[in-house]
C-alpha positions as CSV (number, residue, x, y, z in Angstrom):
1,M,-15.7,35.2,13.3
2,E,-12.5,37.0,12.0
3,K,-10.8,35.0,9.3
4,Q,-7.3,34.0,10.3
5,K,-4.8,31.2,10.0
6,V,-5.3,28.7,12.7
7,T,-3.8,25.4,13.7
8,I,-5.4,22.0,13.8
9,K,-5.1,22.2,17.6
10,E,-7.1,25.5,17.6
11,I,-9.7,24.0,15.3
12,A,-10.1,21.0,17.7
13,R,-10.5,23.4,20.6
14,L,-13.1,25.5,18.8
15,A,-15.0,22.5,17.6
16,Q,-14.8,20.9,21.1
17,T,-13.2,17.7,19.8
18,S,-9.8,16.1,19.4
19,R,-6.9,16.8,17.0
20,G,-7.2,13.2,15.8
21,T,-10.9,13.7,14.9
22,V,-10.0,17.0,13.0
23,D,-7.2,15.1,11.2
24,R,-9.7,12.4,10.1
25,V,-12.0,15.1,8.6
26,I,-9.2,17.0,6.9
27,N,-7.9,13.8,5.4
28,N,-11.2,12.2,4.5
29,R,-10.6,9.2,6.7
30,G,-14.2,8.8,7.8
31,K,-15.4,7.3,11.1
32,V,-16.5,10.7,12.4
33,K,-20.1,11.4,13.6
34,K,-22.0,13.7,11.1
35,D,-22.7,16.3,13.7
36,V,-19.1,16.4,14.8
37,E,-17.8,16.6,11.2
38,A,-20.3,19.4,10.5
39,R,-19.0,21.3,13.5
40,I,-15.4,20.9,12.4
41,R,-16.1,22.0,8.9
42,K,-18.0,25.0,10.2
43,V,-15.0,26.1,12.3
44,I,-12.7,25.6,9.3
45,H,-15.0,27.7,7.2
46,D,-15.6,30.4,9.8
47,T,-11.9,30.8,10.5
48,G,-10.9,31.0,6.8
49,Y,-8.9,27.9,7.2
50,E,-10.3,26.6,3.9
51,K,-8.5,29.4,2.2
52,S,-5.1,28.3,3.6
53,F,-2.8,25.5,2.6
54,I,-5.0,22.8,4.2
55,A,-7.8,23.3,1.5
56,K,-5.8,21.0,-0.7
57,R,-6.0,18.3,2.0
58,L,-9.7,18.6,2.4
59,A,-10.2,17.9,-1.3
60,S,-7.7,15.0,-1.4
61,K,-8.6,11.4,-1.2
62,R,-5.2,10.1,-0.3
63,N,-2.1,11.0,1.7
64,I,0.8,12.8,0.0
65,N,3.8,10.4,-0.3
66,I,7.3,11.8,0.2
67,G,10.3,9.5,-0.5
68,V,13.6,10.0,1.4
69,I,16.9,8.6,0.2
70,I,19.5,9.4,2.8
71,G,23.2,8.2,3.1
72,T,23.2,7.2,6.7
73,I,25.0,3.9,6.3
74,N,28.7,4.3,7.5
75,N,28.2,8.1,7.8
76,D,27.4,9.8,11.1
77,F,26.8,13.2,9.5
78,F,23.7,11.9,7.7
79,N,22.3,10.4,10.9
80,L,22.0,14.0,12.1
81,V,20.4,15.0,8.8
82,L,17.9,12.1,9.3
83,H,17.3,13.3,12.8
84,G,16.3,16.7,11.4
85,I,14.0,15.0,8.8
86,K,12.3,13.0,11.5
87,N,11.7,16.1,13.6
88,G,10.2,17.7,10.5
89,I,7.9,14.7,10.1
90,L,6.6,15.1,13.6
91,K,6.1,18.8,13.0
92,Y,3.8,18.1,10.0
93,E,2.2,14.8,11.1
94,D,-1.3,16.4,11.1
95,Y,-1.3,17.2,7.4
96,G,-1.5,13.8,5.8
97,L,2.1,13.4,4.7
98,T,3.5,9.9,4.4
99,F,7.3,9.6,4.4
100,I,9.0,6.5,3.0
101,I,12.6,6.5,4.2
102,K,15.4,4.5,2.4
103,E,18.8,4.5,4.1
104,V,21.7,4.0,1.7
105,E,25.5,4.0,1.6
106,L,26.4,7.2,-0.1
107,L,29.4,5.9,-2.1
108,N,27.8,2.5,-2.9
109,F,25.7,3.3,-6.0
110,E,23.9,0.0,-6.0
111,T,22.3,0.8,-2.6
112,I,20.9,4.1,-4.2
113,Y,19.7,2.2,-7.3
114,K,17.9,-0.3,-5.1
115,A,16.2,2.5,-3.1
116,V,15.0,4.2,-6.3
117,D,13.6,0.9,-7.5
118,E,11.8,0.3,-4.3
119,L,10.3,3.8,-4.3
120,K,8.9,3.4,-7.8
121,S,5.8,1.6,-6.5
122,E,5.0,4.2,-3.8
123,N,3.3,6.7,-6.1
124,L,5.6,9.5,-4.9
125,D,4.6,13.2,-4.9
126,F,8.0,14.4,-3.8
127,L,11.6,13.1,-3.1
128,I,14.2,14.3,-0.6
129,V,17.5,12.9,-1.6
130,T,21.2,12.8,-0.7
131,A,23.4,11.1,-3.4
132,P,26.6,11.7,-5.3
133,N,26.2,14.0,-8.3
134,N,27.3,11.3,-10.6
135,P,25.6,11.2,-14.1
136,K,24.5,7.6,-13.8
137,V,23.2,8.1,-10.3
138,C,21.3,11.3,-11.4
139,E,19.8,9.4,-14.4
140,K,18.6,6.7,-12.0
141,I,17.1,9.2,-9.6
142,D,15.3,10.8,-12.6
143,E,13.3,7.6,-13.0
144,L,11.3,9.1,-10.1
145,E,9.6,11.9,-12.0
146,C,8.3,13.8,-9.0
147,P,9.7,17.2,-7.7
148,K,12.9,16.8,-5.7
149,I,15.0,18.5,-3.0
150,A,18.7,17.7,-3.0
151,V,20.2,17.7,0.5
152,N,23.9,18.3,1.2
153,I,25.0,17.5,-2.3
154,D,23.6,19.5,-5.2
155,L,22.4,17.2,-8.0
156,D,21.9,17.7,-11.7
157,V,18.4,16.1,-11.7
158,N,15.1,17.0,-13.4
159,N,12.3,18.7,-11.4
160,K,14.7,19.9,-8.7
161,V,13.0,22.4,-6.5
162,C,15.8,23.3,-4.1
163,F,19.3,22.5,-2.9
164,I,19.9,22.6,0.9
165,G,23.5,22.4,2.1
166,C,26.7,24.3,2.4
167,D,28.6,26.5,0.0
168,Y,31.3,24.0,-0.6
169,F,33.7,26.3,-2.4
170,N,33.4,28.8,0.4
171,C,34.0,26.1,3.0
172,G,37.4,25.3,1.4
173,A,38.2,29.0,1.0
174,L,37.5,29.6,4.7
175,A,40.0,26.8,5.6
176,A,42.5,28.4,3.2
177,N,42.1,31.8,4.9
178,I,42.9,30.3,8.3
179,Y,46.1,28.6,6.9
180,N,47.1,31.9,5.2
181,V,46.9,33.7,8.6
182,L,48.6,30.9,10.5
183,F,51.5,30.4,8.1
184,R,51.9,33.9,6.6
185,N,55.1,33.8,4.5
186,E,56.3,30.4,5.6
187,E,56.7,27.6,3.1
188,K,54.3,24.9,4.2
189,E,52.7,21.7,2.8
190,I,49.2,20.5,3.4
191,A,47.7,17.0,3.1
192,V,44.0,16.8,2.2
193,I,41.9,13.8,3.3
194,L,38.4,13.6,1.8
195,G,35.8,11.0,1.3
196,S,35.8,10.7,-2.5
197,L,36.7,12.6,-5.6
198,E,33.3,11.4,-6.9
199,H,31.7,13.8,-4.3
200,S,31.1,17.0,-6.2
201,G,30.8,19.0,-3.0
202,Q,34.2,17.8,-1.7
203,I,35.8,18.6,-5.0
204,E,34.5,22.1,-4.6
205,R,35.9,22.3,-1.1
206,L,39.3,21.3,-2.5
207,R,39.0,23.9,-5.3
208,G,38.1,26.6,-2.8
209,L,41.1,25.6,-0.6
210,R,43.6,25.6,-3.5
211,T,42.2,28.8,-5.1
212,V,42.5,30.9,-1.9
213,L,45.7,29.5,-0.4
214,N,48.7,31.8,-0.6
215,K,51.5,30.7,-3.0
216,N,53.8,29.8,-0.1
217,I,51.3,27.0,1.0
218,K,51.0,23.9,-1.2
219,V,48.5,21.0,-1.2
220,T,51.0,18.2,-1.8
221,T,49.0,15.2,-0.7
222,I,45.3,14.2,-1.5
223,K,43.9,11.0,-0.1
224,E,40.5,9.4,-0.4
225,N,39.1,7.5,2.7
226,F,35.7,6.6,1.1
227,D,33.9,7.9,4.2
228,N,35.6,5.1,6.2
229,D,37.0,5.9,9.6
230,Q,39.5,2.9,9.5
231,I,40.9,4.0,6.2
232,S,41.2,7.6,7.5
233,Y,42.9,6.3,10.6
234,D,45.5,4.4,8.5
235,I,46.1,7.4,6.2
236,T,46.6,9.7,9.1
237,K,49.0,7.3,10.8
238,Q,51.0,7.1,7.6
239,L,51.2,10.9,7.4
240,I,52.3,11.1,11.1
241,N,55.0,8.5,10.5
242,T,56.4,10.1,7.3
243,K,56.3,13.6,8.7
244,K,56.1,15.0,5.2
245,V,53.4,17.6,5.8
246,D,52.7,20.6,8.1
247,A,49.0,20.5,8.2
248,V,46.1,18.1,7.6
249,C,42.8,19.3,6.2
250,Y,39.8,16.9,6.4
251,L,37.3,17.9,3.7
252,G,34.8,15.0,4.0
253,A,33.6,12.2,6.2
254,G,35.9,9.7,8.1
255,I,37.2,12.5,10.2
256,N,36.7,10.6,13.5
257,G,39.2,7.9,12.4
258,G,41.8,10.5,11.6
259,L,41.4,12.3,14.9
260,K,41.7,8.9,16.7
261,A,45.1,8.4,15.1
262,L,46.2,11.9,16.1
263,K,45.0,11.5,19.6
264,E,46.7,8.2,20.1
265,T,50.1,9.7,19.1
266,K,49.4,12.9,21.0
267,H,50.1,14.8,17.8
268,K,49.1,18.4,18.1
269,D,51.5,20.1,15.6
270,L,49.8,19.1,12.3
271,N,47.5,22.2,12.3
272,V,44.3,20.2,11.7
273,I,41.2,21.8,10.1
274,T,38.1,19.8,9.7
275,V,34.6,20.1,8.4
276,D,31.3,19.4,10.3
277,Q,30.9,19.1,14.1
278,S,30.9,15.6,15.4
279,K,31.5,14.9,19.1
280,E,35.1,13.9,18.2
281,V,35.6,17.2,16.4
282,V,34.3,19.2,19.4
283,D,36.6,17.2,21.7
284,G,39.5,17.9,19.3
285,L,38.7,21.6,19.4
286,K,38.6,21.6,23.2
287,S,41.9,19.8,23.5
288,G,43.7,21.7,20.8
289,L,44.0,18.8,18.4
290,V,41.8,20.7,15.9
291,I,42.4,24.4,15.3
292,A,39.1,25.0,13.5
293,T,36.2,23.4,11.9
294,I,34.1,24.8,9.0
295,T,30.7,23.3,9.7
296,Q,27.3,23.0,8.1
297,H,24.2,22.2,10.1
298,A,23.2,18.6,9.5
299,F,20.1,18.7,11.7
300,S,18.9,22.0,10.1
301,Q,19.4,20.6,6.6
302,G,17.1,17.7,7.3
303,L,14.4,19.8,9.0
304,K,14.5,22.5,6.3
305,A,14.1,19.8,3.6
306,V,10.8,18.7,5.2
307,E,9.7,22.3,5.8
308,N,10.4,23.2,2.1
309,A,8.7,20.1,0.8
310,F,5.7,21.0,2.9
311,N,5.7,24.6,1.6
312,Y,6.0,23.5,-2.0
313,L,3.4,20.7,-1.9
314,I,0.8,22.0,0.6
315,K,1.2,25.7,0.9
316,E,2.1,26.0,-2.8
317,S,4.5,28.8,-1.8
318,N,7.7,29.8,-3.5
319,V,10.8,27.9,-2.3
320,K,14.4,29.3,-2.6
321,D,16.4,27.3,-5.1
322,K,19.5,27.3,-2.9
323,I,19.8,27.4,0.9
324,Y,23.4,27.7,2.3
325,E,24.8,27.4,5.8
326,N,28.5,27.8,6.6
327,N,30.1,28.6,10.0
328,I,33.6,28.6,11.4
329,Y,34.0,27.2,14.9
330,L,37.1,27.6,17.1
331,K,37.7,26.3,20.6
332,E,36.0,29.5,22.0
333,S,32.9,29.2,19.8
334,I,31.8,25.6,20.2
335,I,28.0,25.3,20.2
336,P,26.0,22.2,21.1
337,Q,24.6,20.0,18.4
338,H,21.0,18.7,18.4
339,N,20.8,15.2,20.0
């Protein structure tokens, strides 16, 4: 038989058995009749499957444990990242990977510390993590000595295999270019609302914005909403009432609260640019409340994190150290998000 890469489904078909039975053989779980196991192993050998990434699984006596620390609490963006991770888990469920997911609050360091402590007893082979790039947080994460993929926020941690997220500086620069075209030589003032100045990515977005803005456009107000929609709502209401700025640029989470305030007051002359692509942002683009959003792909980030963990651990193939995704969406270029 010609040697080729085949799937577990194909092995099951050739061996005239089920995928579950093949999985039990690959992962040494037992409870398979000797003649069936022999048939499966013969198919694996004849197809050359033993020379592929699954050879490692045939020799292993335990599952591979992958920890996930993900900032979904009070942050809708990371719910989409987690959705992508869960789709990746389904994609590789046949290969003996066990995922231990810990949901945390991104700006509440204690929840991250607790998640790390809980994962210490799991004998981790790999970690997928979203967390602020804070020295104390990174030091805590490094108590888990396994290889790591940082998602959405690049981290200064040991054994980092890859960062998957957006080019934050470029994101801010793209927003600046839109304002440069919009305002040309007019003297204008911009308010920036972001989650936290502890968030290294959002700081880079702000740096990109300020670096590329023309001299006639000034960032005069910077407010933190700590990823909280209510705080963002209150800040935006205050900006509307004072009428001190010509534009509002949201560079972090909490956007939905700000858009709610704008929608309530039917305020469409603040030249709003956002990041990401929540339902509220899409609605804002459609109505004209938002002129543009510079988005990264939350679902894709989660899915690619699992894919790259798999490639590194099982296929033992090279993984790019940085994977970036940035896009500008206008009213005319809205695309559907994964549900």
